[in-house]
N, C-alpha and C positions, 0 to 999 in steps of 0.2 A: 267157083274156086273155094277150096277149104282154107280159110285164112288161119285157122288155129294150127293146122299142120304146116302151112307155109311159114308161119311165124317161128316154128321150131327149127326149120331149116335156115331161116335168116339168123336166128340166135347162134346156130353152129358156125355160120360164116363170121359173125361178129366175134365169137370166142376165138376162132382161128386167127383172125386179124389181130386181136388183142395179144395173142401169144407171139405173133410176129413182131409187134412193136416192142414188147417188153423183153424179148430175147435178142434184140438187135445188139451187135457187138460195138458198132460205132454209129454216130449221128453226124450228118452234115447239115448245118443250119444256114439257110439263105433268107435274105430279106425280099419280100414281094412288093411292099409299098411303104417302107419306113421301118424304123426299129421295132415298132409294136406289132408289125404284120410279118410274121416269119413262117417259113415252111421248112420241113426237114426231109431228108431222103426217105424216111420211113412214112411220112404222110403220103408221098407219091407211091411208094411200094404198096402201102395198105390200100390206097384207092384203086390201084390197078387190080389187086387181088379181089377186092369186094365187087367191083364192077364186073369182072370176069365171071365170078361165081353167081352173082345175081342175074346176069344175062342168061345163064343156063336155066334158071328157075322159070323165067318168063322171057322167052327169046324176042318177043315183039316189043318189049318194054323200052322206055327211054330213060335218060339220066339227068339229074342235076347233082353236081358234085363240086366240092370246094376248089379243088386244085385243077389246073390246066384249063380253066374256063369252060367246064362242061355244063352247059345250060340248055337243056332240051326237054321241055315239059310238053305233055300231050294229053288228050282227053281219055286215053287208055290208061295203061299202067306206067307210072313214073317212079323211079327210085330217087330218093334224096339222101345224099351220103356225105357225112363228115368223117373222113378216114382217121383223124385224131382230133377230137374236140378237146381243146385245152393244149394246143401245140406249145405255147410258151411254158406251161407247167411241165410238159413232156421234155422240152429242151433243157430245163433246169433240174430235171430229176425230182420235181415236186411231188410226183406220184398221185396226181389227181387229174386224170385224163380219161377219155373214153372213146369207144367206137360208136357212131350214131348212124343208124340205117332206118329210113322210113320208106313205106310204099304208099303211093297215092293211086287212087282210081278216080277218074274224072275230076282231078284236081282237088281231091279231098283225102286226107290221111286215113288209111284203113289198118295199117300195121306200123308199130313203132318199136324198135329195139335199141336199147342203149346198154353197152357193156363196159364196165369198169374192170380192166384186167388186174389192177392192183389189189382190189378187194374181192375179185371173182364174183362180181354182182352183175346179173343180167336182168334189167328191167324190160318187160315186154307188155305192150298194150295191143289189143285186138278189138276192132269195132264190135260192140255188142257183147263182148266176152270179158270185160273188165281188164284190169292190169295186175301184173304179178312181178315179184322179185324172186328169182331162183325158184319158180313154180309156186310160190306162196302168194296169196292175194295181198294187195297193199291197200291202205286206207288213208284218207286225209286226216289231219289233226282237226281239232275243234276249238282252237284258241281264237279269241277275239284279238283285234289289233293291239290293244294295250298289253296283251300277254304274248305277243307274237315274236318269233325269231324270223327275221326277214333277210333274204339274200338279195344283194344288188350286183348288177354288172356295170362296168365303167365304160363300155363301148370304146375300147382303146384304139380302134381304127378310125374313130371319128372324134378326135380330141376337141373339135369345135363345140362338141356337146358337153364338155367338161363342167362348165359353170352350172348348167341346168342339172346335170347328173348329180353333182356334189351338193348343190343346194337342196335338191330333193332327197338325197341321202340323209342330210341333216334333219330335214323335216320328218322323214320316216323314223330316224333314230330317236327323235324327241317324242314320238308317239307310239313306240313299240318297246318290247323288252330289250332287244339288241339287234345288231345287223352283222352280216358276214359277206365276204367277197371270195368266191371259190375259183373263178377262172375257167369254168366249164358250164355254158348255158344249158347244154343238154342234161347234165346231171343236176343242175339247179332245178329244172322243171320236174325231174324225177324225184328229187328230194321233197318238193312240195307235194307231189302225187303220193308219196309214201309216208307223209306226216313227219318227216325228219325236220322240216322247217314249215312255216305257215304261209309264206308269201315270197314273191320274187319280182323284181323290177329291173328293166334295162331299156335304154333309149333306142338302141339300134342292134338288131339281130338279123343275120342272113338266113335264108331258108334252111340251110344245112345245120344251122345252130338250133333251130326250134322244131323242125318237122317231126322227128321221132318223139321228142319230149312232149309235144302237143298231143299226140295220140295217146301216150301213156297218161298224161294228166287228165285229159278229157274222159277217158274210160275208167279212171279212178274216181270220177265225180268232181274233179277240180274245175275251176272257172278261169277264164282268160279274157283279158280286155286289150284291144289293140289301141295303142296310143297314136301312132303315126305310120302311114297315112290314113288311118281310121278304117281300113278294110283289110281283112285277113287274106293274104295271097302268098304265092311262092315266086313272084316275079321280081321282087326287090326287098331290101331290108325294111323291117318294121320294128316299132317299139312295143313292148309288152308289159302288162301286169298279170301275174298268175297268182292264184291264192286259193286257200280253202274256202268253203262256203260261209264260214262265220266272219271272216275279216275282209272278204272280197270287196264289198261295197265301200267300206271305210278306206281301204287301200286305194281304190280307184278314185274316190272323192279327194283324198289327200294328194294324190299325184296330179290329177287334172287341175285342181285348184292351184297347186304350185306351178304347174306349167303355164298357166294363163294369167299369173299375176304380173 
């Protein structure tokens, strides 16, 4: 299978889905599991569209997708889809959300596409082919931790992790240049991959949050460390540290020491 050509078709699907969500006339907001865990009618519409189009590309493929409890991974080809990553941002018109589509083969990411319709930015990673932003190669930063800008996620669906998350956020803040919180894990990973930031930390991410971004980060040369449950997989949420090569070891040490004090 020609992954480079396939990635271009996936990018087109992501761009079309982005147009749909940004041109929506009205939004219906519903809670799934508390005030922090919401879904909109456009999440559902975007997911239906993406799944339909991706199925045409690989008819025998299976899907993991955020909405409607779609959880079917196989040893063949599996799509991992977040129809709107950053739903809360989207609901509030914060304009920092994206479409995230990954393709796995034998349970390993081979293509990742993350599209931000507000900035018209498509991040694409293909195994063995590097990663690009709007067709231009992207590269990691080279800052060490003391000079790093670090993104953090607050795992809002798991507020029992708040003490650890914010204790570690303080630890990071005291050891780097500054920190940020964006509300979109997929774009956080892409921003590390493209050198816009130097590192990223979050205690709990679902597969659709990290699958596409992981492919983009890895193929840009970035490094990733799994915090919990210490094995990288797509079966349940995991915690992550992602970083450039210069500050990766110091970030991991800082986080792991803080988590075990």
